[in-house]
PyMOL CGO cylinders between C-alpha atoms (Angstrom):
from pymol import cmd
from pymol.cgo import CYLINDER

trace = [
    CYLINDER, 0.00, 0.00, 0.00, 1.35, 3.40, -0.99, 0.3, 1, 1, 1, 1, 1, 1,
    CYLINDER, 1.35, 3.40, -0.99, 0.13, 5.50, 1.95, 0.3, 1, 1, 1, 1, 1, 1,
    CYLINDER, 0.13, 5.50, 1.95, 2.01, 8.69, 0.97, 0.3, 1, 1, 1, 1, 1, 1,
    CYLINDER, 2.01, 8.69, 0.97, 0.48, 8.55, -2.53, 0.3, 1, 1, 1, 1, 1, 1,
    CYLINDER, 0.48, 8.55, -2.53, -2.99, 7.95, -1.11, 0.3, 1, 1, 1, 1, 1, 1,
    CYLINDER, -2.99, 7.95, -1.11, -2.54, 10.85, 1.31, 0.3, 1, 1, 1, 1, 1, 1,
    CYLINDER, -2.54, 10.85, 1.31, -1.42, 13.16, -1.51, 0.3, 1, 1, 1, 1, 1, 1,
    CYLINDER, -1.42, 13.16, -1.51, -4.37, 12.14, -3.65, 0.3, 1, 1, 1, 1, 1, 1,
    CYLINDER, -4.37, 12.14, -3.65, -6.79, 12.62, -0.74, 0.3, 1, 1, 1, 1, 1, 1,
    CYLINDER, -6.79, 12.62, -0.74, -5.39, 16.12, -0.25, 0.3, 1, 1, 1, 1, 1, 1,
    CYLINDER, -5.39, 16.12, -0.25, -5.79, 16.85, -3.96, 0.3, 1, 1, 1, 1, 1, 1,
    CYLINDER, -5.79, 16.85, -3.96, -9.39, 15.62, -3.95, 0.3, 1, 1, 1, 1, 1, 1,
    CYLINDER, -9.39, 15.62, -3.95, -10.09, 17.66, -0.84, 0.3, 1, 1, 1, 1, 1, 1,
    CYLINDER, -10.09, 17.66, -0.84, -8.68, 20.79, -2.50, 0.3, 1, 1, 1, 1, 1, 1,
    CYLINDER, -8.68, 20.79, -2.50, -10.32, 20.07, -5.87, 0.3, 1, 1, 1, 1, 1, 1,
    CYLINDER, -10.32, 20.07, -5.87, -13.37, 17.84, -5.32, 0.3, 1, 1, 1, 1, 1, 1,
    CYLINDER, -13.37, 17.84, -5.32, -14.54, 18.42, -8.90, 0.3, 1, 1, 1, 1, 1, 1,
    CYLINDER, -14.54, 18.42, -8.90, -11.35, 17.02, -10.46, 0.3, 1, 1, 1, 1, 1, 1,
    CYLINDER, -11.35, 17.02, -10.46, -12.54, 13.77, -12.06, 0.3, 1, 1, 1, 1, 1, 1,
    CYLINDER, -12.54, 13.77, -12.06, -9.03, 12.48, -12.75, 0.3, 1, 1, 1, 1, 1, 1,
    CYLINDER, -9.03, 12.48, -12.75, -7.93, 12.97, -9.15, 0.3, 1, 1, 1, 1, 1, 1,
    CYLINDER, -7.93, 12.97, -9.15, -10.96, 10.95, -8.05, 0.3, 1, 1, 1, 1, 1, 1,
    CYLINDER, -10.96, 10.95, -8.05, -10.12, 8.18, -10.52, 0.3, 1, 1, 1, 1, 1, 1,
    CYLINDER, -10.12, 8.18, -10.52, -6.47, 8.01, -9.45, 0.3, 1, 1, 1, 1, 1, 1,
    CYLINDER, -6.47, 8.01, -9.45, -7.45, 7.97, -5.77, 0.3, 1, 1, 1, 1, 1, 1,
    CYLINDER, -7.45, 7.97, -5.77, -10.04, 5.25, -6.41, 0.3, 1, 1, 1, 1, 1, 1,
    CYLINDER, -10.04, 5.25, -6.41, -7.41, 3.10, -8.13, 0.3, 1, 1, 1, 1, 1, 1,
    CYLINDER, -7.41, 3.10, -8.13, -4.96, 3.49, -5.25, 0.3, 1, 1, 1, 1, 1, 1,
    CYLINDER, -4.96, 3.49, -5.25, -7.66, 2.68, -2.70, 0.3, 1, 1, 1, 1, 1, 1,
    CYLINDER, -7.66, 2.68, -2.70, -8.65, -0.41, -4.69, 0.3, 1, 1, 1, 1, 1, 1,
    CYLINDER, -8.65, -0.41, -4.69, -5.03, -1.59, -4.69, 0.3, 1, 1, 1, 1, 1, 1,
    CYLINDER, -5.03, -1.59, -4.69, -4.95, -0.99, -0.94, 0.3, 1, 1, 1, 1, 1, 1,
    CYLINDER, -4.95, -0.99, -0.94, -8.11, -3.13, -0.64, 0.3, 1, 1, 1, 1, 1, 1,
    CYLINDER, -8.11, -3.13, -0.64, -10.19, -0.20, 0.62, 0.3, 1, 1, 1, 1, 1, 1,
    CYLINDER, -10.19, -0.20, 0.62, -13.09, -1.21, -1.58, 0.3, 1, 1, 1, 1, 1, 1,
    CYLINDER, -13.09, -1.21, -1.58, -15.64, 1.07, 0.09, 0.3, 1, 1, 1, 1, 1, 1,
    CYLINDER, -15.64, 1.07, 0.09, -13.35, 4.06, -0.45, 0.3, 1, 1, 1, 1, 1, 1,
    CYLINDER, -13.35, 4.06, -0.45, -12.67, 3.01, -4.02, 0.3, 1, 1, 1, 1, 1, 1,
    CYLINDER, -12.67, 3.01, -4.02, -16.40, 2.71, -4.71, 0.3, 1, 1, 1, 1, 1, 1,
    CYLINDER, -16.40, 2.71, -4.71, -17.06, 6.16, -3.23, 0.3, 1, 1, 1, 1, 1, 1,
    CYLINDER, -17.06, 6.16, -3.23, -14.51, 7.84, -5.48, 0.3, 1, 1, 1, 1, 1, 1,
    CYLINDER, -14.51, 7.84, -5.48, -15.41, 5.80, -8.55, 0.3, 1, 1, 1, 1, 1, 1,
    CYLINDER, -15.41, 5.80, -8.55, -19.02, 6.93, -8.19, 0.3, 1, 1, 1, 1, 1, 1,
    CYLINDER, -19.02, 6.93, -8.19, -17.84, 10.53, -7.92, 0.3, 1, 1, 1, 1, 1, 1,
    CYLINDER, -17.84, 10.53, -7.92, -15.60, 10.06, -10.95, 0.3, 1, 1, 1, 1, 1, 1,
    CYLINDER, -15.60, 10.06, -10.95, -18.50, 8.69, -13.00, 0.3, 1, 1, 1, 1, 1, 1,
    CYLINDER, -18.50, 8.69, -13.00, -20.67, 11.65, -12.01, 0.3, 1, 1, 1, 1, 1, 1,
    CYLINDER, -20.67, 11.65, -12.01, -17.93, 14.09, -12.98, 0.3, 1, 1, 1, 1, 1, 1,
    CYLINDER, -17.93, 14.09, -12.98, -16.54, 12.37, -16.08, 0.3, 1, 1, 1, 1, 1, 1,
    CYLINDER, -16.54, 12.37, -16.08, -19.58, 12.82, -18.27, 0.3, 1, 1, 1, 1, 1, 1,
    CYLINDER, -19.58, 12.82, -18.27, -18.96, 9.95, -20.61, 0.3, 1, 1, 1, 1, 1, 1,
    CYLINDER, -18.96, 9.95, -20.61, -16.49, 7.28, -21.51, 0.3, 1, 1, 1, 1, 1, 1,
    CYLINDER, -16.49, 7.28, -21.51, -16.41, 5.49, -18.18, 0.3, 1, 1, 1, 1, 1, 1,
    CYLINDER, -16.41, 5.49, -18.18, -16.75, 1.77, -18.89, 0.3, 1, 1, 1, 1, 1, 1,
    CYLINDER, -16.75, 1.77, -18.89, -13.44, 1.02, -17.15, 0.3, 1, 1, 1, 1, 1, 1,
    CYLINDER, -13.44, 1.02, -17.15, -14.59, 2.92, -14.07, 0.3, 1, 1, 1, 1, 1, 1,
    CYLINDER, -14.59, 2.92, -14.07, -17.78, 0.85, -14.00, 0.3, 1, 1, 1, 1, 1, 1,
    CYLINDER, -17.78, 0.85, -14.00, -15.63, -2.32, -14.19, 0.3, 1, 1, 1, 1, 1, 1,
    CYLINDER, -15.63, -2.32, -14.19, -13.63, -1.19, -11.14, 0.3, 1, 1, 1, 1, 1, 1,
    CYLINDER, -13.63, -1.19, -11.14, -16.82, -0.14, -9.37, 0.3, 1, 1, 1, 1, 1, 1,
    CYLINDER, -16.82, -0.14, -9.37, -18.37, -3.55, -10.00, 0.3, 1, 1, 1, 1, 1, 1,
    CYLINDER, -18.37, -3.55, -10.00, -15.25, -5.31, -8.74, 0.3, 1, 1, 1, 1, 1, 1,
    CYLINDER, -15.25, -5.31, -8.74, -15.28, -3.12, -5.62, 0.3, 1, 1, 1, 1, 1, 1,
    CYLINDER, -15.28, -3.12, -5.62, -18.92, -3.96, -4.96, 0.3, 1, 1, 1, 1, 1, 1,
    CYLINDER, -18.92, -3.96, -4.96, -18.22, -7.67, -5.45, 0.3, 1, 1, 1, 1, 1, 1,
    CYLINDER, -18.22, -7.67, -5.45, -15.48, -7.55, -2.85, 0.3, 1, 1, 1, 1, 1, 1,
    CYLINDER, -15.48, -7.55, -2.85, -17.88, -5.78, -0.50, 0.3, 1, 1, 1, 1, 1, 1,
    CYLINDER, -17.88, -5.78, -0.50, -20.46, -8.54, -0.99, 0.3, 1, 1, 1, 1, 1, 1,
    CYLINDER, -20.46, -8.54, -0.99, -22.85, -6.22, -2.84, 0.3, 1, 1, 1, 1, 1, 1,
    CYLINDER, -22.85, -6.22, -2.84, -23.72, -8.44, -5.79, 0.3, 1, 1, 1, 1, 1, 1,
    CYLINDER, -23.72, -8.44, -5.79, -26.74, -6.48, -7.01, 0.3, 1, 1, 1, 1, 1, 1,
    CYLINDER, -26.74, -6.48, -7.01, -24.78, -3.24, -7.06, 0.3, 1, 1, 1, 1, 1, 1,
    CYLINDER, -24.78, -3.24, -7.06, -21.93, -5.01, -8.86, 0.3, 1, 1, 1, 1, 1, 1,
    CYLINDER, -21.93, -5.01, -8.86, -24.29, -6.37, -11.51, 0.3, 1, 1, 1, 1, 1, 1,
    CYLINDER, -24.29, -6.37, -11.51, -25.78, -2.90, -12.01, 0.3, 1, 1, 1, 1, 1, 1,
    CYLINDER, -25.78, -2.90, -12.01, -22.29, -1.41, -12.41, 0.3, 1, 1, 1, 1, 1, 1,
    CYLINDER, -22.29, -1.41, -12.41, -21.35, -4.06, -14.97, 0.3, 1, 1, 1, 1, 1, 1,
    CYLINDER, -21.35, -4.06, -14.97, -24.55, -3.43, -16.96, 0.3, 1, 1, 1, 1, 1, 1,
    CYLINDER, -24.55, -3.43, -16.96, -23.93, 0.31, -17.01, 0.3, 1, 1, 1, 1, 1, 1,
    CYLINDER, -23.93, 0.31, -17.01, -20.33, -0.32, -17.96, 0.3, 1, 1, 1, 1, 1, 1,
    CYLINDER, -20.33, -0.32, -17.96, -21.42, -2.46, -20.91, 0.3, 1, 1, 1, 1, 1, 1,
    CYLINDER, -21.42, -2.46, -20.91, -23.69, 0.33, -22.13, 0.3, 1, 1, 1, 1, 1, 1,
    CYLINDER, -23.69, 0.33, -22.13, -20.93, 2.90, -21.78, 0.3, 1, 1, 1, 1, 1, 1,
    CYLINDER, -20.93, 2.90, -21.78, -18.32, 0.72, -23.44, 0.3, 1, 1, 1, 1, 1, 1,
    CYLINDER, -18.32, 0.72, -23.44, -20.57, -0.02, -26.43, 0.3, 1, 1, 1, 1, 1, 1,
    CYLINDER, -20.57, -0.02, -26.43, -21.55, 3.64, -26.74, 0.3, 1, 1, 1, 1, 1, 1,
    CYLINDER, -21.55, 3.64, -26.74, -17.87, 4.56, -27.04, 0.3, 1, 1, 1, 1, 1, 1,
    CYLINDER, -17.87, 4.56, -27.04, -16.80, 1.75, -29.37, 0.3, 1, 1, 1, 1, 1, 1,
    CYLINDER, -16.80, 1.75, -29.37, -14.99, -0.36, -26.76, 0.3, 1, 1, 1, 1, 1, 1,
    CYLINDER, -14.99, -0.36, -26.76, -16.24, -3.78, -27.78, 0.3, 1, 1, 1, 1, 1, 1,
    CYLINDER, -16.24, -3.78, -27.78, -13.43, -5.61, -25.99, 0.3, 1, 1, 1, 1, 1, 1,
    CYLINDER, -13.43, -5.61, -25.99, -14.22, -3.89, -22.70, 0.3, 1, 1, 1, 1, 1, 1,
    CYLINDER, -14.22, -3.89, -22.70, -17.92, -4.61, -23.19, 0.3, 1, 1, 1, 1, 1, 1,
    CYLINDER, -17.92, -4.61, -23.19, -17.08, -8.29, -23.66, 0.3, 1, 1, 1, 1, 1, 1,
    CYLINDER, -17.08, -8.29, -23.66, -14.97, -8.31, -20.51, 0.3, 1, 1, 1, 1, 1, 1,
    CYLINDER, -14.97, -8.31, -20.51, -17.81, -6.71, -18.56, 0.3, 1, 1, 1, 1, 1, 1,
    CYLINDER, -17.81, -6.71, -18.56, -20.28, -9.26, -19.94, 0.3, 1, 1, 1, 1, 1, 1,
    CYLINDER, -20.28, -9.26, -19.94, -17.99, -12.02, -18.69, 0.3, 1, 1, 1, 1, 1, 1,
    CYLINDER, -17.99, -12.02, -18.69, -17.81, -10.47, -15.22, 0.3, 1, 1, 1, 1, 1, 1,
    CYLINDER, -17.81, -10.47, -15.22, -21.59, -10.13, -15.18, 0.3, 1, 1, 1, 1, 1, 1,
    CYLINDER, -21.59, -10.13, -15.18, -22.11, -13.73, -16.27, 0.3, 1, 1, 1, 1, 1, 1,
    CYLINDER, -22.11, -13.73, -16.27, -19.66, -14.97, -13.63, 0.3, 1, 1, 1, 1, 1, 1,
    CYLINDER, -19.66, -14.97, -13.63, -21.56, -12.99, -11.02, 0.3, 1, 1, 1, 1, 1, 1,
    CYLINDER, -21.56, -12.99, -11.02, -25.14, -13.90, -11.88, 0.3, 1, 1, 1, 1, 1, 1,
    CYLINDER, -25.14, -13.90, -11.88, -24.53, -17.32, -13.37, 0.3, 1, 1, 1, 1, 1, 1,
]
cmd.load_cgo(trace, "trace")
């Protein structure tokens, strides 16, 4: 876990809460640190702020929810991620998300 990096990113998000990229970077660091609730919080904020091509963020959000035992929320994130990926021409990502969804719901 890279605590100094997480602390710097938290400070950046605190100073600039509307910076979508800072939220995304913080979410990724929190995910790596296995703080899945924190990752989900910042991924949701990123998605709200990003305004578009966020299929990869939905993948990470779904994975965070899975690790938190929130299967329905994970499935919803994967479905939204599929829609976003297809809307932006990311067929490979959409396929990956479909696989995660199928693994989750059977």
